[in-house]
SEPADREN-109108 format. One line per field, with one value per residue (C-alpha): residue in three letters; x, y, z. Coordinates in Angstrom, 1 decimal, m for minus. Layout:
<pts>
residuo <- (Ala/...)
c1 <- (X/...)
c2 <- (Y/...)
c3 <- (Z/...)
</pts>
This chain:
<pts>
residuo <- (Met/Asn/Lys/Pro/Tyr/Ser/Ile/Thr/Phe/Leu/Ser/Asn/Thr/Phe/Asp/Thr/Val/Thr/Phe/Gln/Tyr/Thr/Cys/Pro/Asp/Asn/Pro/Phe/Glu/Gln/Trp/Glu/Trp/Trp/Ala/Leu/Tyr/Lys/Gly/Ser/Val/Pro/Glu/Tyr/Lys/Asp/Leu/Glu/Gln/Tyr/Leu/Thr/Trp/Gly/Trp/Ile/Cys/Pro/Glu/Gln/Lys/Gly/Cys/Glu/Ser/Ser/Gly/Thr/Lys/Thr/Val/Asn/Leu/Arg/Glu/Leu/Ser/Asn/Gly/Asn/Thr/Tyr/Ser/Leu/Val/Leu/Phe/Lys/Trp/Lys/Trp/Asp/Val/Val/Asp/Ser/Gln/Glu/Phe/Thr/Val/Glu/Leu/Gln/Tyr/Glu/Leu/Lys/Arg/Gln/Val/Leu/Cys/Leu/Asn/Arg/Leu/Cys/Asp/Ser/Leu/Phe/Ser/Ala/Asn/Asn/Val/Glu/Ala/Asn/Lys/Asp/Thr/Glu/Arg/Asn/Leu/Asn/Asn/Arg/Ala/Ile/Lys/Lys/Leu/Thr/Asp/Phe/Phe/Ala/Asp/Pro/Lys/Val/Gln/Gln/Leu/Ile/Gly/Gln/Trp/Thr/Leu/Val/Trp/Gly/Pro/Val/Ile/Tyr/His/Lys/Tyr/Pro/Asp/Ser/Lys/Ala/Lys/Arg/Asp/Asn/Leu/Met/Tyr/Val/Val/Gln/Lys/His/Asn/Thr/Ser/Gln/Tyr/Ala/Ile/Ala/Ile/Ala/Gly/Thr/Ser/Ser/Ala/Tyr/Gly/Trp/Leu/Glu/Glu/Asp/Phe/Thr/Val/Asn/Gln/Leu/Glu/Asp/Trp/Ala/Thr/Phe/Leu/Glu/Ser/Ala/Ser/Leu/Glu/Asn/Lys/Pro/Leu/Asp/Asn/Tyr/Glu/Asp/Leu/Arg/Gly/Thr/Lys/Ile/Ser/His/Gly/Thr/Ser/Ile/Gly/Leu/Gly/Ile/Leu/Met/Asn/Gln/Met/Lys/Tyr/Asp/Gly/Arg/Thr/Leu/Ile/Gly/Trp/Ile/His/Asn/Glu/Met/Lys/Lys/Tyr/Pro/Gln/Glu/Glu/Val/Glu/Ile/Ile/Val/Thr/Gly/His/Ser/Leu/Gly/Gly/Ala/Leu/Ser/Pro/Ser/Leu/Ala/Leu/Ala/Leu/Ile/Asp/Leu/Gln/Gln/Gln/Trp/Asn/Pro/Thr/Tyr/Asn/Ala/Lys/Val/Phe/Ala/Leu/Pro/Thr/Ala/Gly/Ala/Thr/Ala/Gly/Asn/Arg/Glu/Phe/Ala/Leu/His/Tyr/Asn/Ser/Lys/Leu/Glu/Lys/Ser/Ser/Leu/Asp/Lys/Leu/Gly/Ala/Asn/Arg/Ile/Trp/Asn/Gln/Ile/Asp/Met/Val/Pro/His/Ala/Trp/Glu/Thr/Asp/Met/Leu/Glu/Lys/Val/Pro/Asn/Leu/Tyr/Gln/Lys/Tyr/Asp/Leu/Asp/Ser/Asn/Phe/Leu/Leu/His/Leu/Ala/Val/Gly/Ile/Ala/Tyr/Asp/Asp/Ser/Ile/Asp/Phe/Leu/Arg/Glu/Ser/Lys/Ile/Asp/Trp/His/His/Ile/Leu/Ser/Ser/Leu/Ser/Lys/Val/Leu/Asn/Phe/Gln/Glu/Leu/Phe/Thr/Arg/Ile/Phe/His/Glu/Asn/Ser/Pro/Tyr/Glu/Gln/Ile/Cys/Lys/Asn/Thr/Ala/Leu/Ser/Phe/Leu/Gly/Glu/Phe/Gln/Lys/Asp/Glu/Ala/Lys/Lys/Gln/Ala/Thr/Lys/Ile/Leu/Asn/Asn/Arg/Lys/Asp/Ile/Pro/Thr/Thr/Thr/Glu/Ile/Leu/Ser/Glu/Thr/Lys/Ile/Leu/Thr/Asn/Ile/Leu/Leu/Lys/Val/His/Gly/Lys/Pro/Glu/Gln/Met/Asp/Lys/Asp/Lys/Leu/Lys/Ser/Asp/Leu/Glu/Asn/Leu/Phe/Leu/Tyr/Pro/Ala/Leu/Glu/Val/Ile/Lys/Ser/Gly/Asp/Asp/Ser/Asn/Trp/Glu/Lys/Thr/Val/Asp/Asn/Ser/Val/Lys/Glu/Leu/Leu/His/Lys/His/Pro/Ser/Leu/Lys/Ser/Gly/Ile/Phe/Thr/Gly/Ile/Glu/Glu/Leu/Ala/Leu/Glu/Lys/Val/Leu/Leu/Gly/Leu/Pro/Val/Leu/Leu/Thr/Phe/Leu/Phe/Gln/Ala/Gly/Tyr/Gln/His/Val/Pro/Ala/Tyr/Val/Gln/Tyr/Tyr/Asn/Ile/Ser/Asp/Tyr/Met/Asp/Gln/Leu/Lys/Glu/His/Gly/Ile/Val/Glu/Glu/Asp)
c1 <- (m67.8/m64.4/m61.5/m59.8/m56.3/m53.4/m49.7/m47.6/m44.0/m43.1/m39.5/m36.0/m32.5/m29.4/m30.7/m34.5/m37.4/m40.7/m44.4/m47.8/m50.6/m54.2/m56.0/m60.3/m61.0/m59.6/m61.9/m60.6/m59.9/m57.6/m54.3/m52.2/m48.5/m45.9/m42.8/m39.8/m38.7/m35.8/m37.5/m41.0/m43.3/m42.6/m44.7/m46.7/m44.3/m41.5/m43.3/m41.3/m38.1/m38.6/m35.6/m37.6/m40.7/m43.1/m46.7/m49.2/m51.9/m51.2/m54.1/m56.0/m58.5/m57.4/m54.8/m54.8/m56.2/m53.5/m50.0/m46.7/m43.5/m39.9/m38.0/m34.1/m32.1/m28.6/m28.3/m30.4/m28.7/m28.7/m31.0/m32.2/m36.5/m37.9/m41.4/m43.7/m46.1/m49.3/m50.5/m53.8/m53.9/m50.8/m49.9/m53.1/m51.4/m53.8/m51.8/m48.2/m46.1/m42.6/m40.1/m36.6/m33.8/m32.6/m31.1/m27.7/m25.5/m26.3/m23.7/m21.4/m20.8/m20.6/m17.6/m16.1/m16.3/m14.4/m11.7/m11.7/m11.3/m8.4/m6.5/m7.0/m6.0/m2.3/m1.9/1.3/m0.6/m0.9/2.1/2.1/2.3/5.9/6.5/4.7/6.2/4.7/2.9/1.8/0.3/m1.4/m2.7/m4.0/m5.6/m7.5/m8.9/m9.5/m11.5/m13.2/m14.7/m15.5/m17.5/m19.2/m20.5/m24.1/m23.8/m21.4/m23.8/m26.3/m24.5/m23.2/m24.7/m23.0/m19.7/m17.1/m13.6/m12.3/m9.1/m6.5/m5.9/m2.4/0.3/3.5/6.8/9.8/12.2/10.7/13.3/12.1/9.8/7.0/3.8/2.9/4.3/1.0/m2.0/m5.3/m8.1/m11.0/m14.7/m17.9/m21.5/m23.7/m25.8/m24.6/m21.7/m20.5/m16.9/m14.8/m11.0/m9.5/m6.2/m4.5/m2.8/1.0/2.1/5.8/8.9/9.3/5.7/6.4/9.7/9.2/5.6/4.3/7.1/9.0/7.7/11.0/10.7/7.6/6.9/4.8/1.4/1.5/4.7/3.5/0.3/2.4/4.3/1.1/m1.0/m1.8/1.2/3.0/0.9/1.2/m1.5/m3.9/m3.9/m0.1/m0.6/m3.6/m2.0/0.9/1.8/0.0/2.3/2.6/4.9/7.6/6.2/2.7/4.3/6.4/3.0/0.9/3.5/3.4/m0.2/m0.8/2.5/4.1/1.2/m0.3/m2.7/m3.0/m0.4/m2.9/m1.9/m5.2/m5.7/m5.1/m7.6/m10.4/m9.6/m10.4/m13.4/m15.1/m15.5/m18.4/m20.2/m20.2/m23.1/m24.1/m23.1/m20.1/m19.4/m16.0/m15.4/m12.0/m11.2/m8.4/m7.3/m4.2/m1.5/m4.4/m6.1/m3.5/m3.3/m7.0/m8.0/m4.5/m5.7/m9.3/m8.0/m5.4/m8.3/m10.1/m7.3/m6.6/m10.2/m9.8/m7.2/m9.2/m12.8/m13.1/m16.9/m16.9/m19.6/m18.1/m18.0/m15.2/m16.2/m13.4/m13.8/m10.7/m10.3/m7.3/m5.2/m2.1/m1.4/m0.8/0.4/0.4/m2.4/m2.9/m3.2/m5.9/m8.0/m7.8/m8.8/m11.9/m12.7/m13.2/m14.5/m15.6/m19.2/m19.9/m18.6/m20.6/m23.8/m23.3/m21.7/m22.9/m19.2/m16.0/m13.5/m13.5/m10.9/m10.6/m9.4/m7.5/m5.7/m2.3/m2.3/m4.5/m2.4/0.5/1.8/m0.1/2.7/m0.1/m1.7/1.7/2.7/m0.4/0.6/2.7/m0.1/m3.1/m4.3/m3.2/m6.8/m7.3/m4.6/m2.0/0.7/3.6/6.9/10.7/10.8/7.3/8.7/12.1/10.3/7.6/10.5/12.5/9.7/9.0/12.7/13.9/10.7/9.5/12.5/12.0/8.3/8.7/11.6/10.3/7.6/5.4/1.8/1.0/m3.0/m5.3/m7.9/m11.0/m9.6/m10.6/m14.0/m13.7/m15.4/m15.8/m19.1/m20.5/m20.2/m22.7/m25.3/m23.8/m24.0/m27.8/m29.0/m26.8/m29.2/m32.4/m34.6/m34.9/m31.9/m30.4/m26.9/m27.7/m26.8/m23.6/m22.6/m23.1/m20.3/m18.0/m15.6/m16.7/m14.4/m15.2/m14.0/m13.0/m13.5/m10.6/m10.2/m8.8/m8.2/m6.4/m2.6/m3.3/m5.2/m2.3/0.5/m1.1/m1.1/2.6/3.5/1.5/3.4/6.6/7.2/4.5/5.1/1.7/2.0/2.3/5.7/6.7/6.7/6.7/9.0/9.9/13.2/14.1/13.1/14.9/18.1/17.8/17.5/20.6/22.7/21.5/22.4/25.0/28.1/28.9/26.9/30.1/30.8/27.3/25.9/22.7/21.3/22.3/21.3/18.1/17.4/18.9/16.3/13.4/14.6/15.5/13.2/10.3/8.8/9.2/7.2/4.3/4.3/3.6/1.0/m0.8/m0.7/m1.2/1.3/4.2/5.3/8.5/9.1/11.6/13.7/13.5/14.9/17.7/18.9/18.3/20.2/23.5/23.2/22.8/25.7/27.9/26.8/27.4/30.3/30.4/27.2/29.5/31.2/28.2/27.4/26.3/29.3/29.5/25.7/24.8/22.7/20.9/20.1/19.2/16.7/15.4/14.9/13.5/11.2/8.6/8.3/5.2/3.6/5.0/3.7/0.5/0.5/1.4/m1.2/m3.9/m2.9/m2.9/m6.5/m7.8/m6.5/m8.1/m10.8/m12.1/m13.0/m14.5/m16.9/m17.8/m18.6/m21.1/m20.3/m19.9/m21.8/m19.4/m16.2/m17.3/m17.4/m13.8/m13.0/m15.2/m13.1/m9.5/m9.1/m8.8/m8.1/m10.2/m10.2)
c2 <- (25.9/27.7/25.3/26.2/27.8/25.6/25.3/21.7/21.3/18.3/18.2/19.9/19.9/21.9/25.0/24.5/24.1/22.6/23.1/22.8/25.6/25.6/28.9/29.8/31.2/34.7/37.5/40.5/42.7/40.0/38.4/35.9/35.0/33.1/33.4/31.4/32.2/30.1/28.6/28.7/31.4/34.8/37.2/39.8/42.7/40.6/39.1/41.0/39.2/36.4/34.6/34.7/35.2/35.1/35.6/33.0/35.4/39.0/41.3/40.0/37.4/34.2/32.5/29.1/28.1/25.4/24.3/23.5/25.9/25.2/27.8/28.6/29.4/30.2/27.0/25.3/24.3/20.6/20.0/23.5/24.2/26.3/27.8/28.0/30.7/31.4/34.8/36.9/40.4/42.2/40.1/37.8/34.5/32.1/28.6/27.7/24.4/23.9/21.3/20.1/20.0/16.3/15.1/13.3/15.1/13.7/10.9/13.4/15.2/12.5/11.5/15.0/14.6/11.6/13.3/16.3/13.8/12.0/14.9/16.8/13.7/14.2/17.2/19.4/21.7/19.1/19.2/17.1/14.4/15.2/13.3/9.9/6.9/5.6/2.4/5.1/7.5/4.1/3.3/7.0/7.6/4.2/5.4/9.1/7.7/5.0/7.3/10.3/7.5/6.5/10.1/10.1/14.1/12.6/10.0/12.3/14.3/11.6/8.3/5.4/4.5/1.9/1.2/m1.8/m1.1/1.0/3.7/3.1/5.7/5.6/7.2/7.3/8.5/7.5/9.6/12.8/15.3/14.7/13.5/11.4/11.3/9.1/8.3/6.0/4.2/2.2/2.6/0.8/2.2/0.2/m2.4/m1.6/m3.1/0.3/1.3/4.5/4.8/8.1/9.6/12.4/15.3/16.5/17.0/16.8/17.6/14.3/14.2/17.6/16.6/13.3/12.6/15.8/17.7/14.8/15.4/15.4/11.9/9.5/6.0/3.2/3.1/m1.0/m1.2/m0.1/m1.8/m5.1/m4.1/m3.6/m6.5/m9.6/m12.2/m9.8/m11.4/m10.1/m8.1/m9.2/m5.8/m4.6/m3.6/m1.4/0.7/1.5/5.4/5.4/7.4/8.7/11.0/9.2/11.5/9.5/6.0/6.7/7.8/5.0/2.2/3.4/2.9/m0.2/m2.0/m0.8/0.1/m3.1/m3.4/m6.8/m8.0/m7.3/m4.5/m2.7/m4.9/m8.1/m7.0/m5.7/m9.2/m10.9/m9.0/m9.6/m13.2/m11.8/m10.8/m13.4/m11.7/m8.7/m5.5/m3.5/0.1/1.3/5.2/6.6/10.2/12.2/16.0/17.7/14.8/12.5/14.3/13.0/9.7/9.3/8.9/6.9/4.3/3.9/3.5/0.9/m1.0/m1.0/m2.0/m4.9/m5.8/m9.0/m10.2/m9.1/m9.2/m11.4/m11.4/m8.1/m7.4/m4.4/m0.8/1.7/5.5/8.4/12.1/13.5/17.3/19.9/17.4/18.3/16.1/12.7/11.6/12.3/13.0/9.4/8.7/11.1/10.1/6.5/7.6/9.7/6.6/4.1/6.9/10.0/9.5/6.7/8.7/12.1/9.7/8.5/11.3/14.4/15.2/13.7/16.0/19.3/22.0/25.9/28.0/30.3/27.2/27.1/23.2/22.4/24.7/22.1/20.5/21.6/24.2/26.8/26.4/26.7/30.0/31.5/30.8/34.3/36.2/34.4/36.9/40.1/40.9/41.2/43.9/41.3/42.0/39.4/41.0/40.0/37.6/36.1/34.9/33.6/32.0/29.9/29.2/27.8/26.1/24.2/23.7/22.9/21.2/24.3/24.4/20.7/21.0/23.8/22.3/18.6/17.1/15.7/16.2/16.7/16.7/16.9/14.1/15.9/19.0/19.2/19.2/21.9/25.0/28.3/28.3/30.5/28.7/30.2/29.2/26.1/25.0/26.1/25.1/22.0/19.4/21.0/19.2/21.0/23.5/25.1/24.3/20.6/19.5/21.7/20.1/16.9/17.4/19.1/18.5/20.7/24.0/26.7/30.1/30.7/33.8/35.9/36.6/40.0/39.6/36.2/37.2/39.8/36.9/34.3/37.1/38.1/34.2/33.6/36.9/35.7/32.4/32.8/29.1/27.7/28.6/27.0/24.8/27.6/28.9/25.5/23.9/26.6/28.4/31.7/31.7/28.5/30.2/33.3/31.1/29.2/32.3/34.0/30.8/30.6/34.3/35.2/33.6/29.9/27.6/25.9/29.3/29.4/28.9/28.2/27.9/31.2/32.8/31.3/32.6/36.2/36.4/35.8/38.2/41.1/40.5/37.8/39.1/42.9/42.0/40.2/43.3/45.5/43.0/42.9/46.8/47.6/50.1/49.8/53.0/52.4/48.8/50.3/52.0/48.8/46.6/49.3/48.9/45.4/44.4/46.3/44.5/40.9/41.7/42.5/39.4/37.2/39.0/35.6/36.9/39.7/36.9/36.3/37.1/40.7/41.5/45.3/45.7/43.3/46.0/46.8/43.0/41.9/45.2/44.3/40.6/41.7/44.5/42.0/39.8/41.4/40.5/37.0/36.3/37.3/35.6/32.1/33.0/33.4/30.2/28.4/29.5/28.7/25.1/24.0/26.2/27.5/24.0/23.5/26.7/25.2/22.0/23.6/21.1/23.6/21.6/18.5/20.8/21.5/18.3/17.7/20.6/19.2/15.8/17.8/16.6/20.1/23.4/26.0/29.2)
c3 <- (m2.0/m1.8/m1.0/2.2/2.4/2.6/2.2/2.6/2.7/0.2/0.0/0.0/m1.3/0.4/m1.9/m2.7/m0.8/m2.8/m1.6/m2.3/m2.1/m2.0/m2.0/m2.6/m5.8/m6.0/m5.9/m7.7/m4.7/m2.7/m3.4/m1.8/m1.4/0.4/2.9/4.3/7.8/9.6/12.9/13.8/12.4/14.2/15.9/14.1/14.4/13.1/9.7/7.5/8.4/5.8/4.1/1.0/m0.6/m3.5/m5.3/m5.5/m6.9/m7.2/m7.3/m10.3/m11.8/m13.3/m10.9/m10.3/m7.1/m6.5/m7.4/m6.5/m6.5/m5.9/m4.2/m5.0/m2.1/m1.2/1.5/4.0/7.0/7.7/11.2/11.5/11.2/8.8/8.4/5.2/5.6/3.3/3.3/2.1/1.7/3.5/6.6/7.3/8.0/6.8/7.1/8.1/8.5/10.0/8.7/9.5/7.2/7.4/4.2/2.9/0.2/m3.1/m4.3/m6.1/m3.0/m0.9/m2.9/m2.8/0.9/1.1/m1.4/1.2/4.2/2.6/1.5/4.8/7.2/8.5/5.8/6.0/8.6/11.2/13.0/15.5/13.0/12.4/15.8/14.6/13.3/10.0/12.0/14.5/12.3/10.3/13.7/14.6/11.0/11.6/14.6/13.6/10.3/12.3/14.8/12.1/10.1/13.1/14.5/13.6/12.2/9.7/8.7/8.3/5.9/3.7/4.8/6.4/5.1/6.5/6.3/4.4/3.5/4.6/5.5/4.3/5.0/2.9/3.7/1.0/3.7/7.2/9.2/7.1/8.8/6.3/7.6/4.6/1.1/0.0/1.8/0.6/1.9/0.9/1.9/1.2/1.9/4.2/2.6/m1.0/m3.2/m3.7/m2.8/m3.0/m3.3/m1.9/m2.7/m0.6/m2.2/m1.8/1.7/1.3/m0.8/m1.9/m3.4/m4.9/m6.2/m7.4/m8.0/m9.2/m10.6/m12.7/m16.2/m17.8/m19.3/m19.9/m19.3/m21.2/m19.7/m21.1/m19.1/m16.2/m16.1/m16.7/m13.5/m11.4/m12.6/m10.5/m10.4/m13.2/m15.8/m19.5/m21.0/m23.8/m25.5/m25.0/m28.9/m28.5/m25.8/m27.9/m27.8/m24.6/m22.1/m18.4/m17.1/m14.9/m11.8/m12.2/m12.8/m9.4/m7.3/m9.3/m8.4/m4.8/m4.8/m6.5/m5.7/m2.2/m0.2/1.6/4.2/5.9/3.6/0.4/m2.2/m3.2/m6.5/m4.8/m2.2/m4.6/m6.6/m3.1/m2.3/m5.9/m4.3/m2.5/m5.6/m8.3/m10.1/m8.4/m10.0/m8.0/m7.9/m7.4/m7.6/m7.4/m6.2/m5.0/m5.1/m6.3/m6.6/m5.9/m8.6/m11.2/m9.4/m9.2/m13.0/m13.7/m11.0/m12.5/m15.7/m14.6/m12.7/m15.9/m18.2/m15.6/m14.9/m16.7/m14.3/m10.8/m12.2/m15.2/m15.2/m15.5/m13.2/m11.6/m12.8/m12.1/m12.2/m11.3/m10.2/m9.8/m8.8/m9.2/m11.0/m13.0/m16.3/m15.8/m19.2/m22.8/m25.6/m26.3/m22.5/m22.2/m25.1/m24.0/m20.3/m22.1/m23.9/m21.0/m18.0/m19.5/m20.1/m17.2/m14.6/m15.8/m16.1/m12.3/m10.7/m12.4/m13.1/m14.3/m13.6/m11.4/m11.5/m11.0/m13.8/m11.2/m9.6/m10.8/m10.3/m12.8/m15.2/m15.3/m17.5/m21.0/m22.1/m23.1/m19.9/m17.8/m19.4/m18.0/m14.6/m13.7/m15.1/m13.5/m11.2/m13.3/m14.0/m10.4/m10.2/m9.1/m11.6/m12.3/m11.7/m11.9/m8.9/m9.7/m13.0/m11.4/m8.4/m10.7/m13.0/m10.3/m8.3/m11.8/m11.5/m15.3/m16.4/m18.2/m20.5/m21.1/m22.0/m24.5/m26.1/m26.3/m28.5/m26.1/m26.6/m22.9/m22.6/m19.7/m19.8/m21.1/m21.7/m25.2/m23.5/m21.1/m21.7/m19.2/m17.8/m14.7/m11.9/m9.8/m12.4/m12.9/m9.4/m9.2/m12.4/m13.5/m11.8/m12.6/m15.2/m18.5/m17.7/m20.9/m19.0/m18.6/m22.0/m21.9/m18.8/m20.4/m22.7/m20.6/m17.7/m15.1/m15.0/m12.3/m11.7/m8.2/m6.3/m5.8/m2.1/m1.7/1.8/1.7/1.4/4.5/6.6/6.1/6.7/10.0/10.9/10.0/11.9/14.8/15.1/13.3/13.7/12.1/8.7/6.7/3.7/1.2/2.5/3.6/0.5/m2.0/0.6/m0.2/1.4/m0.5/m3.6/m3.0/m1.6/m4.9/m6.9/m5.3/m5.7/m9.1/m10.2/m7.5/m6.0/m5.7/m4.0/m2.2/m0.6/1.0/4.2/3.3/6.6/7.5/4.0/4.6/8.1/7.1/4.1/6.4/9.0/6.6/4.1/4.5/7.9/6.8/3.6/5.4/7.4/4.3/3.3/6.7/6.8/3.0/3.3/0.9/1.2/3.0/1.0/m1.3/1.4/3.5/0.5/0.0/3.4/3.9/0.7/1.9/5.1/3.1/1.0/4.2/6.0/2.8/0.8/m1.4/m3.2/m5.0/m6.6/m8.8/m12.4/m11.4/m10.0/m9.8/m9.7/m7.1/m5.1/m8.0/m9.3/m5.5/m5.3/m8.6/m7.1/m3.9/m4.3/m5.5/m2.7/m1.4/m4.7/m4.9/m1.2/m2.4/m5.4/m3.3/m0.7/m3.1/m5.3/m1.7/m1.3/m4.9/m4.8/m1.3/m0.1/m3.1/m4.1/m0.7/m1.2/m4.7/m3.3/m0.9/2.0/4.8/7.3/6.5/7.0/10.4/11.0/9.6/12.2/15.2/14.9/14.6/11.0/9.9/11.8/12.5/10.5)
</pts>
């Protein structure tokens, strides 16, 4: 007796569907196949509009009459209904089943979502935050996060997380226009002893200049640990850490996180010490994550917690993990090796990743000298050649640090960098977690790197945005401000700074060069750019005669033209760098549903 036809949905992830099928014994002249549709089974005339399909048994004998299949898809939308349909012959529907996608992200993506949330909160693009005091910002942050974590749509994606410490916002200079210099919070997963610490990235000039770029000196890791320890207790393993050093900037940032930030009167480590009293024997998990500046500070904080664990958890029933993204180098080779020995394997086993960075993101190229030197030519293979201005701008953006790094004997070293290998990120993403994947064992031995997709229209989009609202200069042009870069270049190679009206020079550079260069990018037509530069240089020198007293006396116009002809390329480079530092990671994480929720709650801007 033949078995009846059937197709049964079993399970799904965000990019796979698994189902079971049963077919009668297959006669020679008959074949069976399946298809997947979005929504209900369509009418006969629309049956060809499937998302994907495949054979169960083509026109041949010997096919298995039952089995299980897992189908790879680009992405399923959470909450949407789909239909599996079993056919015989061409369009003869013999069985079907609807199913709804309802699932949470796996732990790695939950952590990356918490990472993204922290980095987005009161970021540089949130202009209304400029008007708030630090206290008001903290109160607003608490409300925003509490409401966000309570949203059932958010919980459906990342599970139930609750704020337990923070958020704490730190301002070095409360009267500055910066929204925040540092931000950190701790959340706990519902009904578990699992915690996540999220650390925000750079959102102020102080963060850039003091925490990111202060790499001209090193600090002893052991000395820092003693300053951050409970009650300034001495370290038992001080001698073991000799030679382990972090940058002065990392020391500043980590000191803010561990010593200056307090919530309800407790520092982070003091709060963790008290929290551990709830779990005298139960295993506790603490996951530390952060992006950009947070990508350098989060692994450093995780390592500090491990090195100080005897003080806050003498029973050692807590395990610490880290998942930093897009971070620059935090310390020297000894620091990286020490970190690898403590956190590499455990974080990889727990989270499926232990460091994520984009190979065409300029930030993770700092501060290993051989990587840093690649930055001006980072997009050359995408037909964006470096030029004189780009080299000057990048050099000045990193101030004197590049020269120092080249001349110093400091062996700056990324955590896990000796293990990083280039993998095709599409294959990596779709196959890394599949059993028996040939990439799985490779990834067990590497830090995850991916190659972001070069966005050809990104510069045009950003140029249009700025031109539509000239007062709303986005982060890329504010922090790595083109006009500030140009002003600094002119002050270094022309004239005397004390004779300059910097504000007037900045305004003239914007009107004479920045906005016209943006028009060139927007239109894609640079045929008149050289003439524009020629006329504008004459006007600039007329308005600022002190420029003529610079080291290029006698050839001022030629020198300025050489610099300013490259402005559209510099802008395009910076816009691309901005894309590769944040949106490219979001694309790689595959968390579009979650990003929609961030937009719905007003935490990130609409595209």
